C-alpha positions in Angstrom: 92.4 113.5 97.7 96.2 115.0 97.6 98.6 111.8 98.6 102.8 112.8 99.4 104.9 110.3 97.6 105.3 108.5 100.4 101.6 108.2 101.1 100.9 107.8 97.5 103.9 105.1 96.7 101.9 103.2 99.7 99.6 102.8 98.1 100.0 101.8 94.5 102.0 99.3 96.4 99.0 97.8 98.6 96.8 98.4 95.0 99.1 96.2 93.2 100.0 93.5 95.7 95.3 93.0 95.5 96.2 92.3 92.5 98.5 90.1 92.7 96.1 88.1 95.0 93.5 86.8 92.7 94.0 83.9 90.0 90.1 84.6 88.3 90.0 86.5 85.3 87.0 88.1 86.7 88.9 88.9 90.6 91.6 90.2 89.1 88.8 92.9 86.8 87.2 93.8 90.2 90.5 94.2 92.0 91.9 96.3 89.5 88.9 98.4 89.4 88.8 99.5 92.7 92.5 99.7 93.3 91.7 102.5 91.0 89.1 104.5 91.8 90.4 104.3 95.6 94.2 105.3 94.3 92.8 108.3 92.3 89.8 109.2 94.7 88.0 108.6 91.6 83.6 109.0 92.2 83.5 106.2 89.5 85.7 103.5 88.4 85.2 101.0 85.4 86.9 98.5 82.9 86.0 96.7 79.5 87.4 94.0 78.3 86.6 94.1 74.3 85.4 91.1 72.7 85.6 90.7 68.6 82.4 91.8 68.0 81.9 95.5 68.7 81.2 94.8 72.5 82.5 94.3 75.9 83.1 90.4 76.1 83.4 91.5 80.5 82.4 94.9 81.7 83.1 96.0 85.3 82.5 98.8 87.1 82.9 100.4 90.7 81.6 103.2 92.9 77.8 102.3 91.3 74.8 100.2 92.5 73.6 97.2 92.1 70.5 98.3 91.2 71.7 101.3 89.4 73.7 98.6 87.2 70.9 97.0 86.4 69.0 99.9 85.5 71.2 100.8 82.7 71.0 98.2 80.9 72.8 96.6 78.6 76.7 96.7 78.3 78.0 99.4 76.3 79.1 99.1 72.8 82.5 99.9 71.6 82.1 103.8 70.7 82.6 107.2 71.2 86.0 107.4 74.1 86.0 103.5 74.7 86.1 103.2 71.1 89.5 106.0 71.5 90.6 104.0 74.3 90.6 100.8 72.2 92.0 101.3 69.1 94.4 104.2 69.2 96.2 103.4 72.3 96.3 107.0 73.9 95.0 108.0 77.3 92.1 110.6 77.1 92.2 113.3 80.1 89.0 115.1 79.5 87.9 118.3 81.6 84.0 117.3 80.9 83.5 114.4 78.8 80.6 115.5 77.8 81.8 118.6 75.9 84.1 116.0 73.5 82.6 115.9 69.9 83.0 112.5 70.4 80.5 111.7 73.2 77.8 109.9 72.1 75.4 110.0 75.4 74.1 107.2 78.5 70.8 106.2 79.3 68.7 107.5 81.5 69.8 105.5 84.5 73.3 106.3 84.1 75.4 108.4 86.5 76.0 111.8 85.8 80.3 112.2 84.8 82.0 114.8 84.3 85.9 115.2 84.2 87.4 112.3 82.4 90.6 109.5 82.5 90.8 106.8 80.6 93.9 104.7 80.0 94.0 101.3 77.3 95.7 98.3 79.4 97.8 96.6 76.7 100.1 93.6 75.8 103.0 94.5 73.9 100.5 95.4 70.8 97.5 94.5 71.5 94.8 96.4 73.5 93.1 93.9 75.7 90.8 96.4 78.1 90.0 100.0 78.8 90.0 101.4 82.5 88.9 104.7 82.9 88.1 106.7 86.3 85.3 109.8 86.1 84.2 112.5 89.1 87.4 112.6 90.9 86.5 113.7 94.6 87.2 117.4 95.5 89.3 118.3 98.3 87.6 119.3 101.6 88.8 122.7 100.6 87.1 123.1 97.4 84.3 125.8 96.7 81.2 124.4 97.7 79.5 126.8 94.6 81.5 124.7 92.3 80.4 121.1 92.7 82.1 118.3 91.5 79.7 117.1 89.2 80.6 119.7 86.9 84.2 118.3 87.4 86.3 121.6 88.9 88.9 119.9 90.6 89.5 117.5 87.2 92.6 114.4 87.0 95.7 116.0 87.2 99.1 115.0 84.7 100.1 113.3 87.9 97.0 111.1 87.9 97.4 110.1 84.0 100.8 108.8 84.7 99.8 107.1 87.6 96.8 105.5 86.0 99.1 104.3 83.4 101.8 102.8 86.1 98.5 101.0 87.4 97.5 99.5 84.2 101.0 98.1 82.5 101.0 95.8 86.2 97.3 95.2 85.0 98.0 93.8 82.1 100.7 91.6 84.0 97.7 90.3 86.3 95.1 90.3 84.0 97.5 88.6 81.3 98.4 86.0 84.4 94.4 85.2 84.9 94.0 83.8 81.6 97.0 81.8 81.1 95.7 80.3 84.9 92.4 79.5 83.4 93.3 78.8 79.9 95.6 76.4 82.0 92.4 74.7 84.2 90.7 74.4 81.3 93.7 72.6 79.9 93.6 70.0 82.8 90.1 69.9 82.8 90.3 68.3 79.7 93.3 66.2 80.5 91.5 64.3 83.4 88.0 64.0 81.2 90.2 62.1 78.7 92.5 60.1 81.5 89.0 59.1 82.6 87.7 57.9 78.9 90.3 55.6 78.7 89.6 54.6 82.1 86.1 53.6 81.6 87.7 52.0 78.3 90.4 49.7 80.3 88.1 49.3 83.9 84.6 48.9 83.2 84.5 47.9 79.4 86.5 45.0 80.1 84.3 44.4 83.1 81.3 44.6 80.7 82.5 42.5 78.1 83.7 39.6 80.6 80.3 39.9 82.3 78.8 39.6 79.1 80.8 36.7 78.4 79.9 35.1 82.2 76.6 35.3 81.7 76.4 33.7 78.3 78.8 30.5 79.5 75.7 30.4 82.6 72.4 30.5 79.6 74.9 27.3 77.9 75.3 25.5 81.3 72.0 25.9 83.0 70.2 22.6 81.4 73.3 20.3 81.5 75.4 21.3 84.3 73.4 23.8 86.5 75.9 23.8 89.6 78.6 25.0 87.2 75.5 27.6 85.9 75.5 28.7 89.8 78.8 29.7 90.0 78.8 31.0 86.8 75.7 33.5 87.7 77.6 34.4 90.9 80.4 35.4 89.3 77.9 37.4 86.9 76.9 39.3 90.1 80.9 40.1 91.1 81.1 40.8 87.6 78.3 43.3 88.4 79.3 45.0 91.5 82.8 46.1 90.3 81.7 47.7 87.3 79.3 49.4 89.4 81.8 50.3 91.7 84.1 51.4 88.8 81.4 53.6 87.2 80.8 55.3 90.4 84.3 56.1 91.1 84.6 57.9 87.3 81.5 59.9 88.5 83.2 61.0 91.3 86.1 62.4 89.7 83.8 63.2 86.8 81.8 65.5 89.0 83.6 69.2 89.8 86.2 68.4 93.8 83.6 70.2 95.8 86.5 72.1 97.3 85.1 75.6 98.0 82.1 74.0 100.1 84.4 71.4 101.7 87.5 71.6 101.4 91.0 69.5 100.3 90.6 67.3 103.0 86.8 66.2 103.0 87.1 65.8 99.0 90.4 63.5 99.1 88.9 61.2 102.1 85.3 61.2 99.7 87.1 59.9 96.4 89.0 58.0 98.4 86.7 56.0 100.1 85.4 55.3 96.5 88.7 53.7 95.7 89.3 52.1 98.3 85.1 50.2 97.1 86.0 50.1 93.3 89.6 48.2 94.0 91.2 45.2 95.4 93.7 46.9 96.6 93.5 49.1 100.1 93.3 52.1 100.1 93.4 54.4 102.8 93.8 58.4 103.9 95.0 59.8 107.4 95.0 63.9 108.2 96.3 66.3 111.3 96.8 69.1 111.7 95.6 70.4 108.5 94.9 73.7 107.7 93.2 75.5 105.3 95.2 76.7 102.1 94.6 78.9 99.1 92.4 77.5 96.7 95.4 77.4 93.9 97.2 75.0 96.9 95.0 73.3 97.4 93.7 72.5 94.3 97.1 71.1 92.7 97.4 69.2 95.9 93.8 67.6 95.0 95.3 66.6 91.0 98.7 65.3 92.4 96.8 62.9 95.2 94.3 61.5 92.3 97.4 61.2 89.6 99.6 59.3 92.3 96.8 57.6 92.7 96.4 56.6 89.6 99.7 55.0 89.0 99.4 53.0 91.9 96.3 51.5 91.7 96.7 51.1 87.6 100.1 50.1 86.9 102.2 49.2 90.2 99.5 45.9 91.5 99.9 47.6 95.2 97.9 45.7 97.6 97.6 49.0 99.9 97.9 52.6 99.4 98.1 55.0 102.1 97.4 58.5 101.3 98.0 61.4 103.9 98.0 65.4 104.6 99.8 66.9 107.3 100.3 70.6 108.3 104.1 71.3 108.1 104.9 74.8 109.5 102.4 77.6 107.6 101.5 75.0 104.7 101.5 71.4 104.9 102.7 67.7 103.3 100.9 65.7 100.8 102.1 62.0 100.7 101.2 59.1 98.3 102.5 55.6 99.2 102.2 52.3 98.0 103.6 49.0 98.3 103.7 48.5 94.9 106.7 47.0 92.0 108.1 50.4 92.5 110.2 51.6 89.6 113.9 53.7 89.1 112.4 57.1 89.1 115.8 58.7 87.1 115.7 57.4 83.6 111.6 56.8 83.7 111.4 54.4 80.6 107.4 54.4 80.8 105.6 57.3 78.8 102.4 57.5 80.6 104.4 57.7 83.7 106.6 59.7 82.6 104.5 62.1 81.8 102.1 61.8 85.0 105.4 62.6 87.2 105.7 65.9 84.2 102.6 67.4 85.5 103.0 66.5 89.1 105.8 68.2 89.1 104.6 70.8 87.4 101.8 71.2 89.7 103.4 71.5 92.3 105.8 73.9 91.4 102.5 76.4 89.9 101.8 76.8 93.2 105.2 77.5 94.8 105.4 73.9 96.1 108.1 70.6 95.7 107.7 67.2 95.1 109.8 64.7 95.9 109.9 60.8 94.4 111.2 58.1 95.8 110.5 54.7 94.5 112.9 51.4 93.7 112.2 47.9 91.4 110.4 45.9 94.5 109.9 48.7 96.6 107.2 50.6 96.1 106.5 54.4 96.1 106.3 57.3 98.2 105.2 60.7 96.1 105.6 64.1 98.6 104.0 67.5 97.5 104.9 70.0 99.8 103.3 73.6 100.0 104.5 76.5 101.8 101.0 78.0 102.7 99.8 81.1 101.9 
């Protein structure tokens, strides 16, 4: 269906906005394909991301039912027109793809396609995907004697230009999504490394103390039963503390159930475990909070975990309080402790410095800001504010 300049611009704008809303690669691919198909009135649309073995790492379609897609079978290989787009990096606009000498056929269950428009998705000199459409929908005035399946409507030069513009923005969206996923992978690796150090510093030390105490009790059991009883009581205390530390570590190792439980429930559960595992009192309050975009909630959770880690491991605090409050359309996270504090300007401790840098990066990465208030002997307050989606 033909669109005027104003409606066409609005459609392109809507498509670009839709792409920018997603951070997961799969979601971005689906949005690109659906937007391209709707924008250019195509019956079918697909996007393939090549792998290094002659196939596709990901292949997303729109206009094909789940049953049809299942019946088609394995993903296509990089051959024919698909290979041309991936290797020549030039658009391909064909009146009938079946008559092109590069056409190599398709599976029996594959829908019949005629007119074809494909463009590469490039990141610099690298082709990172191929976006293509088939069977442009005919205007209502088209002759009924010339069916759409014969490709009589056809994609125009204007369609090719429009899809090329969309592909350029798709490259940006896809690259950003890939960077986001790699960042999350690095974050997970950092979290696991941190937890490994915590297990070594906390649990291993308690288990070592437990072993020595049990040996002392064994040596005293005959000559000083009363003292042996005291040592055995200490064994029970140390065993309970080690168990709590392990439970806390398992909670952090398990992926936070943000999708199912939300930020507030996830934070409350983790803080309850930390309160049991540490001698410091750890409390949590929340009022008026409204759900935020997933990326913001994850960033707030990670900042809270880092701030709690610093307070419980380094500050010597007796009380750590965490709160999440609504602020306008967004929210503010606050972690306050009554520990030793520090001068936040010339941060001398490397571990704490890296922690603050990480927290600031997380906050700015979702459009928020982080502030730190502290002084030697005065405790610390870390506050993260996000504007909301």
